[in-house]
GUVEXVO-448807 format. One record per residue (C-alpha): residue number from 1; residue in one letter; chain; x, y, z. Coordinates in steps of 0.001 Angstrom, whole numbers, m for minus. Layout:
<vokes>
<voke numar="NUM" miza="a" lumke="A" X="X" Y="Y" Z="Z"/>
...
</vokes>
This chain:
<vokes>
<voke numar="1" miza="m" lumke="A" X="126423" Y="m1715" Z="m68913"/>
<voke numar="2" miza="p" lumke="A" X="129468" Y="926" Z="m67416"/>
<voke numar="3" miza="w" lumke="A" X="130644" Y="3414" Z="m70086"/>
<voke numar="4" miza="t" lumke="A" X="134434" Y="2026" Z="m69322"/>
<voke numar="5" miza="v" lumke="A" X="133085" Y="m1424" Z="m70523"/>
<voke numar="6" miza="l" lumke="A" X="131203" Y="112" Z="m73472"/>
<voke numar="7" miza="l" lumke="A" X="134304" Y="2235" Z="m74250"/>
<voke numar="8" miza="f" lumke="A" X="136472" Y="m682" Z="m74351"/>
<voke numar="9" miza="a" lumke="A" X="134156" Y="m2768" Z="m76643"/>
<voke numar="10" miza="a" lumke="A" X="133502" Y="m62" Z="m79033"/>
<voke numar="11" miza="g" lumke="A" X="137361" Y="1195" Z="m79326"/>
<voke numar="12" miza="s" lumke="A" X="137005" Y="4595" Z="m80745"/>
<voke numar="13" miza="m" lumke="A" X="133362" Y="5197" Z="m80104"/>
<voke numar="14" miza="a" lumke="A" X="132626" Y="8810" Z="m78870"/>
<voke numar="15" miza="i" lumke="A" X="131942" Y="8916" Z="m75103"/>
<voke numar="16" miza="p" lumke="A" X="129166" Y="10808" Z="m73938"/>
<voke numar="17" miza="a" lumke="A" X="129055" Y="14685" Z="m73593"/>
<voke numar="18" miza="p" lumke="A" X="129376" Y="16354" Z="m70085"/>
<voke numar="19" miza="s" lumke="A" X="126489" Y="18171" Z="m68295"/>
<voke numar="20" miza="i" lumke="A" X="127215" Y="22005" Z="m67885"/>
<voke numar="21" miza="l" lumke="A" X="125634" Y="24443" Z="m65519"/>
<voke numar="22" miza="l" lumke="A" X="125984" Y="27869" Z="m64189"/>
<voke numar="23" miza="v" lumke="A" X="126871" Y="27764" Z="m60381"/>
<voke numar="24" miza="p" lumke="A" X="125456" Y="30030" Z="m57856"/>
<voke numar="25" miza="p" lumke="A" X="125956" Y="32940" Z="m57103"/>
<voke numar="26" miza="h" lumke="A" X="125155" Y="33989" Z="m60480"/>
<voke numar="27" miza="p" lumke="A" X="126906" Y="37157" Z="m61713"/>
<voke numar="28" miza="s" lumke="A" X="125058" Y="40342" Z="m61546"/>
<voke numar="29" miza="s" lumke="A" X="127927" Y="42376" Z="m63494"/>
<voke numar="30" miza="q" lumke="A" X="130973" Y="42065" Z="m65453"/>
<voke numar="31" miza="d" lumke="A" X="133188" Y="42276" Z="m62485"/>
<voke numar="32" miza="d" lumke="A" X="131603" Y="39488" Z="m60918"/>
<voke numar="33" miza="p" lumke="A" X="133254" Y="35989" Z="m60990"/>
<voke numar="34" miza="i" lumke="A" X="131670" Y="33261" Z="m62790"/>
<voke numar="35" miza="y" lumke="A" X="131597" Y="29845" Z="m61779"/>
<voke numar="36" miza="i" lumke="A" X="130839" Y="27133" Z="m64267"/>
<voke numar="37" miza="e" lumke="A" X="130577" Y="23406" Z="m63515"/>
<voke numar="38" miza="c" lumke="A" X="131332" Y="20548" Z="m65958"/>
<voke numar="39" miza="m" lumke="A" X="130430" Y="17084" Z="m64818"/>
<voke numar="40" miza="a" lumke="A" X="131478" Y="13750" Z="m66832"/>
<voke numar="41" miza="p" lumke="A" X="128910" Y="10852" Z="m66479"/>
<voke numar="42" miza="g" lumke="A" X="129741" Y="8285" Z="m63810"/>
<voke numar="43" miza="g" lumke="A" X="132624" Y="5972" Z="m64929"/>
<voke numar="44" miza="f" lumke="A" X="135054" Y="8703" Z="m65918"/>
<voke numar="45" miza="p" lumke="A" X="136675" Y="10150" Z="m62799"/>
<voke numar="46" miza="g" lumke="A" X="139900" Y="12045" Z="m63246"/>
<voke numar="47" miza="a" lumke="A" X="138995" Y="13482" Z="m66610"/>
<voke numar="48" miza="n" lumke="A" X="140714" Y="16485" Z="m68220"/>
<voke numar="49" miza="f" lumke="A" X="138124" Y="19343" Z="m69082"/>
<voke numar="50" miza="t" lumke="A" X="138259" Y="22190" Z="m71361"/>
<voke numar="51" miza="l" lumke="A" X="135846" Y="25165" Z="m71409"/>
<voke numar="52" miza="y" lumke="A" X="135235" Y="26968" Z="m74437"/>
<voke numar="53" miza="q" lumke="A" X="133631" Y="30418" Z="m74880"/>
<voke numar="54" miza="g" lumke="A" X="132200" Y="30142" Z="m78488"/>
<voke numar="55" miza="e" lumke="A" X="134754" Y="28583" Z="m80334"/>
<voke numar="56" miza="k" lumke="A" X="138152" Y="29713" Z="m78061"/>
<voke numar="57" miza="v" lumke="A" X="139528" Y="27539" Z="m75355"/>
<voke numar="58" miza="v" lumke="A" X="139119" Y="29437" Z="m71883"/>
<voke numar="59" miza="q" lumke="A" X="140454" Y="27087" Z="m69257"/>
<voke numar="60" miza="l" lumke="A" X="141795" Y="23548" Z="m68810"/>
<voke numar="61" miza="l" lumke="A" X="141158" Y="21706" Z="m65585"/>
<voke numar="62" miza="q" lumke="A" X="141769" Y="18126" Z="m64527"/>
<voke numar="63" miza="a" lumke="A" X="139437" Y="16697" Z="m62025"/>
<voke numar="64" miza="p" lumke="A" X="140750" Y="14640" Z="m58961"/>
<voke numar="65" miza="a" lumke="A" X="141236" Y="10982" Z="m59473"/>
<voke numar="66" miza="d" lumke="A" X="137999" Y="10400" Z="m57479"/>
<voke numar="67" miza="q" lumke="A" X="135764" Y="13247" Z="m58942"/>
<voke numar="68" miza="f" lumke="A" X="133949" Y="13232" Z="m62301"/>
<voke numar="69" miza="g" lumke="A" X="133682" Y="16926" Z="m62501"/>
<voke numar="70" miza="v" lumke="A" X="135281" Y="20154" Z="m61975"/>
<voke numar="71" miza="t" lumke="A" X="134294" Y="24095" Z="m61576"/>
<voke numar="72" miza="f" lumke="A" X="135809" Y="26599" Z="m63564"/>
<voke numar="73" miza="n" lumke="A" X="136323" Y="29979" Z="m62013"/>
<voke numar="74" miza="l" lumke="A" X="136400" Y="32755" Z="m64416"/>
<voke numar="75" miza="s" lumke="A" X="137226" Y="35937" Z="m62521"/>
<voke numar="76" miza="g" lumke="A" X="139429" Y="38909" Z="m63436"/>
<voke numar="77" miza="g" lumke="A" X="139987" Y="37782" Z="m66959"/>
<voke numar="78" miza="r" lumke="A" X="141005" Y="40088" Z="m70022"/>
<voke numar="79" miza="e" lumke="A" X="138183" Y="38622" Z="m72046"/>
<voke numar="80" miza="p" lumke="A" X="134665" Y="39606" Z="m72079"/>
<voke numar="81" miza="a" lumke="A" X="133035" Y="37840" Z="m69077"/>
<voke numar="82" miza="g" lumke="A" X="129508" Y="37080" Z="m70806"/>
<voke numar="83" miza="g" lumke="A" X="128719" Y="34781" Z="m73729"/>
<voke numar="84" miza="t" lumke="A" X="127946" Y="31366" Z="m74588"/>
<voke numar="85" miza="f" lumke="A" X="129957" Y="28531" Z="m72994"/>
<voke numar="86" miza="h" lumke="A" X="130198" Y="24868" Z="m73518"/>
<voke numar="87" miza="c" lumke="A" X="132750" Y="21922" Z="m72068"/>
<voke numar="88" miza="q" lumke="A" X="134147" Y="18815" Z="m73300"/>
<voke numar="89" miza="y" lumke="A" X="136453" Y="16363" Z="m71472"/>
<voke numar="90" miza="g" lumke="A" X="138887" Y="13766" Z="m72524"/>
<voke numar="91" miza="v" lumke="A" X="140049" Y="10591" Z="m71048"/>
<voke numar="92" miza="l" lumke="A" X="142260" Y="7779" Z="m71971"/>
<voke numar="93" miza="g" lumke="A" X="140767" Y="5043" Z="m73744"/>
<voke numar="94" miza="e" lumke="A" X="141766" Y="1609" Z="m75164"/>
<voke numar="95" miza="h" lumke="A" X="145561" Y="1187" Z="m75434"/>
<voke numar="96" miza="r" lumke="A" X="146042" Y="4466" Z="m73881"/>
<voke numar="97" miza="q" lumke="A" X="144631" Y="6306" Z="m76734"/>
<voke numar="98" miza="p" lumke="A" X="143179" Y="9893" Z="m75812"/>
<voke numar="99" miza="q" lumke="A" X="139461" Y="10244" Z="m76177"/>
<voke numar="100" miza="l" lumke="A" X="137219" Y="13071" Z="m76576"/>
<voke numar="101" miza="s" lumke="A" X="133826" Y="13607" Z="m75509"/>
<voke numar="102" miza="g" lumke="A" X="131120" Y="15298" Z="m77481"/>
<voke numar="103" miza="l" lumke="A" X="130389" Y="19029" Z="m76604"/>
<voke numar="104" miza="s" lumke="A" X="128181" Y="20002" Z="m73855"/>
<voke numar="105" miza="e" lumke="A" X="125116" Y="21754" Z="m74259"/>
<voke numar="106" miza="p" lumke="A" X="125949" Y="25558" Z="m74531"/>
<voke numar="107" miza="i" lumke="A" X="124751" Y="27997" Z="m71433"/>
<voke numar="108" miza="n" lumke="A" X="124648" Y="31614" Z="m72035"/>
<voke numar="109" miza="v" lumke="A" X="126125" Y="34178" Z="m69366"/>
<voke numar="110" miza="s" lumke="A" X="124487" Y="37363" Z="m69355"/>
<voke numar="111" miza="f" lumke="A" X="124208" Y="40322" Z="m66889"/>
<voke numar="112" miza="p" lumke="A" X="121336" Y="42093" Z="m66040"/>
<voke numar="113" miza="v" lumke="A" X="121162" Y="45679" Z="m67376"/>
<voke numar="114" miza="p" lumke="A" X="121619" Y="48338" Z="m64147"/>
<voke numar="115" miza="i" lumke="A" X="118596" Y="50201" Z="m63363"/>
<voke numar="116" miza="w" lumke="A" X="119938" Y="53587" Z="m63740"/>
<voke numar="117" miza="i" lumke="A" X="120535" Y="52629" Z="m67610"/>
<voke numar="118" miza="l" lumke="A" X="116989" Y="51603" Z="m68121"/>
<voke numar="119" miza="a" lumke="A" X="115749" Y="54604" Z="m66538"/>
<voke numar="120" miza="f" lumke="A" X="118111" Y="56971" Z="m68445"/>
<voke numar="121" miza="s" lumke="A" X="117349" Y="55060" Z="m71811"/>
<voke numar="122" miza="l" lumke="A" X="113584" Y="55456" Z="m71061"/>
<voke numar="123" miza="s" lumke="A" X="113729" Y="59198" Z="m70316"/>
<voke numar="124" miza="l" lumke="A" X="115764" Y="59715" Z="m73325"/>
<voke numar="125" miza="a" lumke="A" X="113392" Y="57868" Z="m75388"/>
<voke numar="126" miza="g" lumke="A" X="110222" Y="59684" Z="m73922"/>
<voke numar="127" miza="a" lumke="A" X="112046" Y="63004" Z="m74504"/>
<voke numar="128" miza="l" lumke="A" X="112678" Y="62364" Z="m77900"/>
<voke numar="129" miza="l" lumke="A" X="109252" Y="61283" Z="m78786"/>
<voke numar="130" miza="l" lumke="A" X="107978" Y="64336" Z="m76946"/>
<voke numar="131" miza="l" lumke="A" X="109958" Y="66712" Z="m79115"/>
<voke numar="132" miza="a" lumke="A" X="108946" Y="64640" Z="m82192"/>
<voke numar="133" miza="g" lumke="A" X="105469" Y="65118" Z="m81084"/>
<voke numar="134" miza="l" lumke="A" X="105836" Y="68920" Z="m80828"/>
<voke numar="135" miza="v" lumke="A" X="107649" Y="69141" Z="m84320"/>
<voke numar="136" miza="v" lumke="A" X="104941" Y="67437" Z="m85679"/>
<voke numar="137" miza="i" lumke="A" X="101808" Y="69683" Z="m84044"/>
<voke numar="138" miza="a" lumke="A" X="104071" Y="72897" Z="m85086"/>
<voke numar="139" miza="l" lumke="A" X="104195" Y="71705" Z="m88511"/>
<voke numar="140" miza="v" lumke="A" X="100385" Y="71043" Z="m88638"/>
<voke numar="141" miza="i" lumke="A" X="99562" Y="74331" Z="m87061"/>
<voke numar="142" miza="r" lumke="A" X="101957" Y="76299" Z="m89516"/>
<voke numar="143" miza="k" lumke="A" X="100241" Y="74256" Z="m92500"/>
<voke numar="144" miza="v" lumke="A" X="96659" Y="75325" Z="m91271"/>
<voke numar="145" miza="k" lumke="A" X="97870" Y="79046" Z="m90962"/>
<voke numar="146" miza="v" lumke="A" X="99331" Y="78823" Z="m94474"/>
<voke numar="147" miza="k" lumke="A" X="96026" Y="77496" Z="m95845"/>
<voke numar="148" miza="n" lumke="A" X="94174" Y="80293" Z="m93728"/>
<voke numar="149" miza="l" lumke="A" X="96350" Y="82879" Z="m95043"/>
<voke numar="150" miza="q" lumke="A" X="95921" Y="81617" Z="m98732"/>
<voke numar="151" miza="k" lumke="A" X="91872" Y="81563" Z="m98435"/>
<voke numar="152" miza="k" lumke="A" X="92016" Y="85116" Z="m97253"/>
<voke numar="153" miza="r" lumke="A" X="93797" Y="86331" Z="m100268"/>
</vokes>
C-alpha cells in the first residue's frame, strides 16, 4: 500500500524517516565541501527537507516535484564543519496540513588527522617519555650513591 494512502487513511500518523548518507568525495579537511544526501521514501516527491547539525538547523531545501531527495552542500560555512548530522522532511498531508517525518539516523562527519600532526605528537610524547626515564635513572643513581656514602661513614 503506498505511503500516501496510509497517510490519508491514518490522518496524523507520522510519516517514515528519511535516509541520509555522506556523498563522495568525502572531506579530507575542514576546508573541503561536505555533501549530504537526504532521501524520502517513495511516495513523497517534492518534499521540504531540513538538515540538522546536532540540534541546530543548518539548511532547508525543497526537492524538485519529481524527486524524492536533496543533496545539501556544506561549504565555506561559518560553523564547524564536522559533527553529527541528521535530516527530516515535511509534506502536506490530509486537508493540506503539514506533516513532518521522524528524524533520520545520524551520520558523523569527521576529518582525518594530518600526518605531520601525528608525527609531531608522537615525537613529542617520545621525548617526554625519554626525559622522564632519564630523570628516574638519575634519581635512582643519586639514591644509590647516598646509601653508599652513608655505609662508608
